[in-house]
C-alpha positions in Angstrom: 140.6 94.1 151.0 138.7 97.0 149.6 139.9 99.1 152.5 143.5 98.3 151.6 142.9 99.3 148.0 141.3 102.6 149.0 144.2 103.5 151.4 146.7 102.7 148.6 145.0 104.9 146.1 144.9 107.9 148.6 148.3 107.4 150.0 150.3 110.7 149.2 153.2 108.7 147.9 151.2 106.3 145.9 151.6 106.3 142.2 147.8 105.6 142.0 146.7 108.8 143.8 146.7 111.0 140.7 144.8 108.4 138.7 142.2 108.3 141.4 141.8 112.1 141.3 141.4 112.0 137.5 138.9 109.2 137.7 136.7 110.9 140.3 137.0 114.2 138.4 136.0 112.6 135.2 133.0 110.9 136.7 132.0 114.1 138.4 132.4 116.0 135.2 130.2 113.6 133.3 127.5 113.7 136.0 127.6 117.5 136.1 127.6 117.9 132.4 124.8 115.4 131.9 122.7 117.0 134.5 123.3 120.5 133.2 122.6 119.5 129.6 119.5 117.6 130.6 118.1 120.5 132.6 118.9 123.0 129.7 117.0 120.7 127.3 114.1 120.5 129.7 113.8 124.3 129.6 113.3 123.9 125.8 110.1 121.8 126.3 106.7 123.3 125.6 105.6 122.2 129.1 108.3 124.3 130.7 107.6 127.3 128.5 104.0 127.5 129.5 104.5 126.6 133.1 103.9 130.3 134.1 100.6 131.9 133.6 102.0 134.9 131.7 102.9 132.7 128.8 100.1 130.1 129.1 97.3 132.7 129.2 98.6 135.0 126.5 100.9 134.0 123.7 100.4 130.3 124.1 96.6 130.6 123.7 97.2 132.7 120.5 99.8 130.2 119.2 97.3 127.3 119.4 95.2 129.0 116.7 98.1 129.2 114.2 99.5 126.9 111.5 102.7 126.4 113.6 100.6 124.6 116.2 98.3 122.5 114.0 98.5 122.0 110.2 97.9 119.5 107.4 101.3 117.9 107.6 101.2 117.4 111.3 104.5 119.1 112.0 104.5 121.4 115.0 107.0 124.1 115.9 107.1 124.7 119.6 108.4 127.8 121.5 112.0 126.7 121.5 112.0 126.0 117.8 111.5 129.7 117.1 113.0 131.3 120.2 116.0 129.2 121.1 119.1 128.9 118.8 120.4 125.4 117.8 124.1 126.3 118.0 125.3 125.5 121.5 127.1 128.8 122.2 124.2 130.9 120.9 121.8 128.7 122.9 123.8 129.2 126.1 123.9 133.0 125.6 120.1 133.0 125.1 119.6 131.0 128.3 121.7 133.6 130.2 119.6 136.4 128.7 116.5 134.6 129.7 117.5 134.9 133.4 116.3 138.6 133.1 112.8 137.2 132.6 113.0 135.6 136.1 113.6 139.0 137.6 110.5 140.4 135.9 108.5 137.3 137.1 109.4 138.3 140.6 108.6 142.0 139.9 105.3 141.1 138.3 106.0 143.2 135.2 103.5 141.3 133.0 101.5 139.3 135.6 98.1 140.5 134.3 96.6 140.6 130.9 96.6 144.4 131.0 100.3 144.6 131.9 101.1 142.1 129.2 99.3 144.2 126.6 101.1 147.3 127.8 104.5 145.6 127.2 103.5 143.5 124.1 105.0 145.9 121.5 108.2 146.3 123.5 108.6 142.5 123.8 107.7 141.8 120.2 110.1 144.5 118.9 112.9 142.9 120.9 112.2 139.5 119.3 111.9 141.0 115.8 115.2 142.9 116.2 116.9 139.6 117.2 115.5 137.7 114.3 116.4 140.6 111.9 120.0 140.6 113.3 120.5 136.8 112.9 118.8 136.6 109.5 115.8 134.7 111.0 118.1 131.8 111.9 115.5 129.8 113.7 113.0 130.2 110.9 115.5 128.8 108.5 115.9 125.6 110.4 112.7 124.6 108.6 112.3 127.1 105.8 114.9 128.2 103.2 114.8 129.8 99.8 117.0 127.1 98.4 114.5 124.3 99.1 111.4 126.2 98.0 109.6 125.1 94.9 108.3 128.5 93.8 106.1 126.9 91.0 104.0 125.2 93.7 103.3 128.5 95.5 100.5 130.8 94.6 101.4 133.5 92.1 101.4 136.2 94.7 103.5 134.2 97.2 106.0 133.1 94.5 106.5 136.7 93.4 107.0 138.0 96.9 109.3 135.2 97.9 111.5 135.5 94.9 111.7 139.3 95.3 112.6 138.9 99.0 115.3 136.4 98.1 116.8 138.7 95.5 116.7 141.7 97.9 118.3 139.7 100.8 115.2 140.1 103.0 114.8 137.9 106.1 111.7 136.0 107.1 110.6 138.4 109.9 110.5 141.3 107.5 107.3 140.0 106.1 106.0 137.5 108.6 105.5 139.4 111.8 102.5 138.2 113.8 102.5 134.8 112.2 102.4 132.9 115.5 101.2 135.5 117.9 98.8 138.4 118.0 100.3 141.6 116.5 100.8 144.3 119.1 99.3 147.7 118.7 101.9 149.2 116.3 100.7 152.7 117.0 101.6 152.6 120.7 105.2 153.6 120.2 104.8 156.7 118.1 101.6 157.8 119.9 103.5 157.8 123.1 106.3 159.8 121.5 103.9 162.4 120.2 102.3 162.7 123.6 105.8 163.4 125.0 106.5 166.0 122.3 103.2 167.8 123.0 104.1 167.9 126.7 107.6 169.3 125.9 106.1 171.9 123.6 103.7 173.1 126.3 106.7 173.3 128.7 108.4 176.0 126.6 111.0 176.2 123.9 113.9 177.6 126.0 113.9 180.9 124.1 115.3 179.3 120.9 115.5 181.4 117.8 114.6 178.5 115.4 111.6 176.3 116.1 109.7 173.5 114.4 105.9 173.1 114.3 104.6 170.0 115.9 101.4 169.8 114.0 99.3 171.8 111.6 98.4 175.2 113.0 97.0 178.6 112.0 99.0 181.7 111.6 97.8 185.3 111.7 99.2 188.5 110.1 98.7 190.6 113.2 99.1 190.1 116.9 95.5 191.3 117.6 94.1 188.7 115.2 96.1 186.0 116.9 94.9 187.1 120.4 91.3 187.4 119.3 91.1 184.3 117.2 90.5 186.4 114.1 90.7 185.2 110.5 93.8 183.2 109.9 96.2 184.1 107.0 96.9 180.5 106.4 98.3 177.3 108.0 101.7 176.0 108.9 102.1 172.3 108.3 103.9 170.0 110.8 107.7 170.0 110.8 107.9 173.4 109.3 111.0 175.5 110.4 110.2 179.0 111.7 112.5 181.8 112.8 111.4 183.6 115.9 111.2 187.4 115.5 109.2 188.5 118.6 107.7 187.0 121.7 104.6 188.3 123.6 103.3 185.9 126.3 102.1 182.8 124.6 102.3 184.3 121.1 105.3 184.2 118.8 105.9 186.3 115.7 107.7 184.1 113.3 109.1 184.0 109.7 108.8 181.1 107.3 111.3 180.9 104.5 110.7 178.8 101.5 109.8 178.6 97.8 106.8 179.3 95.7 106.1 177.8 92.3 105.2 180.4 89.7 101.4 180.7 89.5 100.9 178.5 92.5 100.6 181.4 95.0 98.9 179.7 97.9 101.5 177.2 98.8 105.0 177.6 100.2 107.4 174.7 99.8 110.4 174.0 101.9 112.8 173.5 99.0 113.0 174.6 95.4 111.7 172.0 93.0 110.5 169.7 95.8 106.8 169.5 96.8 107.5 169.5 100.5 104.7 171.6 102.0 105.6 174.2 104.6 102.6 176.5 104.6 99.4 177.4 102.8 98.1 181.0 102.4 94.7 182.6 102.1 94.1 185.5 99.7 95.3 187.9 102.4 98.2 185.7 103.2 99.3 185.6 99.6 99.5 189.4 99.5 101.7 189.3 102.6 104.2 186.9 101.0 107.5 188.6 100.1 109.5 187.5 97.1 113.3 187.7 97.2 114.6 186.1 94.0 113.4 184.0 91.1 115.1 180.9 89.7 114.4 178.4 86.9 114.8 174.7 87.9 117.1 173.3 85.3 115.6 169.8 85.7 112.0 170.9 85.0 112.2 174.4 83.5 109.7 175.5 86.1 110.0 179.0 87.6 110.4 179.2 91.4 110.4 182.2 93.7 112.3 182.3 96.9 109.8 183.8 99.4 109.1 184.4 103.1 106.1 185.3 105.2 105.8 186.7 108.7 102.9 185.9 111.1 101.9 185.2 114.7 101.4 181.7 116.1 100.7 180.1 119.5 103.8 179.1 121.3 102.5 175.8 122.8 102.8 173.7 119.6 106.4 174.2 118.5 109.7 172.6 119.7 113.3 173.5 119.4 114.8 170.0 118.9 114.2 169.0 115.3 115.8 165.6 115.9 113.0 164.6 118.2 110.6 165.2 115.4 112.6 163.0 113.1 112.8 160.3 115.8 109.0 160.4 116.0 108.8 160.2 112.2 111.2 157.2 112.2 109.1 155.4 114.7 105.9 156.1 112.8 107.6 154.9 109.5 108.9 151.7 111.1 105.6 150.9 112.8 103.4 151.7 109.7 105.5 150.4 106.9 107.3 147.3 108.1 104.4 145.0 108.9 103.7 143.6 105.4 107.2 143.8 103.9 110.8 144.8 104.8 111.2 148.5 105.5 112.4 150.4 102.4 115.3 152.7 102.8 114.1 156.3 103.0 116.6 157.4 100.4 115.6 154.9 97.7 113.1 157.4 96.2 113.2 161.1 95.3 111.3 163.5 97.5 108.5 164.0 94.9 108.3 160.3 94.3 107.5 159.6 97.9 104.1 161.4 97.4 102.9 158.8 94.9 104.5 155.8 96.6 103.0 156.6 100.0 99.6 157.3 98.4 99.7 153.8 96.9 100.2 152.3 100.4 97.7 154.6 102.2 95.0 152.0 102.3 97.2 149.6 104.2 98.1 151.9 107.0 96.1 153.3 109.9 97.2 157.0 110.0 94.9 159.9 110.3 95.4 162.9 107.9 97.7 164.8 110.2 99.9 161.8 110.8 99.9 160.9 107.1 101.1 164.3 106.1 103.8 164.3 108.7 105.1 160.9 107.6 105.2 162.1 104.0 107.2 165.1 105.0 109.6 163.0 107.1 110.2 160.7 104.1 110.6 163.6 101.7 113.2 165.3 103.9 115.2 162.1 104.0 114.8 161.2 100.4 117.6 160.5 97.8 117.7 164.0 96.5 117.3 165.9 99.8 120.1 164.2 101.8 118.3 164.0 105.1 117.6 166.7 107.6 121.3 167.7 108.1 121.4 168.9 104.4 118.8 171.5 104.9 120.5 174.7 105.9 
């Protein structure tokens, strides 16, 4: 009897044939979808996430020491709670993106602790960028400004949370490193500086306009420069110089800038802005040429447009100013976005950046040279300087 029913359903002329196809298709679809969805949910489990040693021996071990793993309320956030979106489409996209991680598993990109540390900043930055772009969507599955009772928070936390809510900040702006060890934030800009130094030693291509890579001495005569004689002063990093002559590894350059009246030993990049370009010794001061004098209408201070010529070594200057600013941007991002959202560079005046950065100095790990460069980068991109493109 069953054989007769089967033949009837599959007979081409049978009115039941189409129904059979639909039934089989529907059953197959349910089985496929159920299996696919079950497997995708399995990949969200903690067991799956730490099934490879790269995760188990590194970030998982760190995570078990945090409040997201163990806390007074007994609520645990596992890997997928923070790294896998809840919306289905976004979740599927993330799963497809994760297939790239299988490739690097095969390649052994991070299969040792040393390799993992080398790539930690790169991986962390990728996650931070994603969280920043989606307004920390996964964080907000559990945390939201709307449900916070600010009165039950500490005074400091309440103040910062309410300020962040008002400014439209997102969770990851202030909470980097909350579940995993912070990467070495200096790695990015240190690598960039190393590349800049290598480029400087490789030559400047005969460019007429160059930029100092770091603080260096300048000399009034070529002989003094060759013999390591007494320097006439120092050029600070990111100072623009015009090349006048070339002789082997020496360059005769001119620095143009401004000198505040009665402050003879400092040359500033712009009138009325304390952006340091060069300092001068007593002999250096005598070599400074004044071209015109102006009174700043905002401060009534007298400023002199000046220039000075001197000899410098050629191995510490570059022709591409934008590479300097890219280095400054990386330094600023790495140094000033760990504890709070990164302020826009143009939210302060150039002179205001001096005091603002000084107030934050104890929270950052820059040496004196790096600190001075960062200050100059911010000043050149401040509200009243218009960024590097405005400095003709």
